[in-house]
Phi, psi and omega in degrees: 000147177296150177291154179247147178223146179062203187296057177077010182280145179287135176287105188299316178302324180292318179298315179300317181296320179296314180298317181296318180296318180294321179296314180296321179297318179298314179296322180296317179297315178299320180296320179296321178296321178292318180301319186298330183253011186262161179271171175301163186294148177208236209294016181264122182064034183264130174232115188066237178263356189258130174256117183274145178281165171272115183293164177281321183245310182296156176272138180282137180283349188263119173295132185213165167263106183207156179233105172284088188288337181206124176227078182283146175215132178238130182226133171250125182234184180292338184262351181149211181233141177235141175224138179221149173239100181269158177204154178201156178232125177245134183228128175288131176248341173229116181288155179279145173294156186299329184294340181289346178235038180056038177090353179273135180290162178110166181092170185230156175258317179227137177222161172236149184226140174227134182207168178199183176206151171259129188239143176228121181245130180237086182287158177292330178236133179096170183283157176288160179223147180212161179151179179278151180262208182290146172280122182258129177230150181204140169245129188234137181229118175276092190274344181215117179228131176237090185298329181295337178250007180053051190228135179214139172238139179223157170235155182214157170239124185242142178226129174251123185245121182284092181245359185261208180280119183300336182291337183243359178280147180293320176206164196247023177227149181298136174247138181218127181191169182271158172225143175246129188231151181215156175210132182215119172264153184249019183295337181247014180253342179253154180297155182270002180234161178074189185291335183291343179295336180283357173272348184296330178286359178286151175204161174232152171205157183182189183207162171216130184214162179222125187225090176279154174282144183272349180199175178074208181296149180297127184209095181246114185253134175236140182212156178207141179221146174220141184238132170249124184228158178229119186266107174291329171299321178294321178301314183289323188267335188236347182246290179201131178279107181271005181073030179295135181281160170288137009264005185298323183293349178256011186271152174230100167291142181207164172217133177252147173242119191239129179233135178212135182205140168277113178292319170225138183180193181301148180302134178084000182242016184257012178283147180292140175255112184238123181230156169241135187234091174280151180190185180221142180231145171246133181218135170227199185286346185248333183200169171232134173243124183226152174210143180205167176236141184254130184241132179290138181259315182253162186296327182293339182272336187304315181300332181268354184210082171283325177197138180216137174233133181233141177229171179204132167238109187243116181264131176271091194292336181286341173273326180284319178233091185304335181296340180286356174290349178302139176229146180286340181234136181245000000 
């Protein structure tokens, strides 16, 4: 039972925490059931022979059909604690030609994404606040792909629309701006013999973006992220099968480097926020499960990030529901 405080009143933060834990547990159980019946990872975010993971913070350069059903994040800062449950749906609207995957069908050329999050803030001073945040939308185009080099470049236009609770939104005016995205695997850049072959499962992916506010107070945000990952599925399937057991053979150790800064904004809030996010991901043909912790790198970031944990449950809906492969443009 929830704890009680004062004249028999329910302690609201405790109730919220219980509901959040139960929701995460339900999604986790469903994910485990999907994992148990799924095949090894394949065609999602694949360029050449390399299948890229969905990052925790950075934007993926690969257009895909996917449902980020749960993206929880917990942060303890100098001002209190924040918890959010993010979610998003990405849908391919223009399929990729077969040559973009070395002749294998699947994948996308253009996709659209819609997402949001439910946020709960518990400050050290003042009452807690909760509600939905900004509506996030994005259109993404993979304009240059070289499957023989496991290389892809994409551009995107992203818009954040403040439709939620103003008490938990980062800012209260629409932001619209471009993003440049990249993904590069090194499976065909290192020799296939000797010790250097074990470098072939490495890959990088990342983004750079600029998002000014369209009205109200001046608010120009710039951000950049880069991910270094190591694909154990690629190691087993394309380099050397070391006999790794499940689920280790489906793992991706990774580390993200995250930069975010208001180029112009409220006084005292324009310092760069720089974090490093190490983590581990599990991926098969139906989903990705990831978890990481975010660590402050520079002194200006420390007050906003004493401790952070981020998770992800990402469903590859075109494998779970094949009918979602439908696209309006061929």
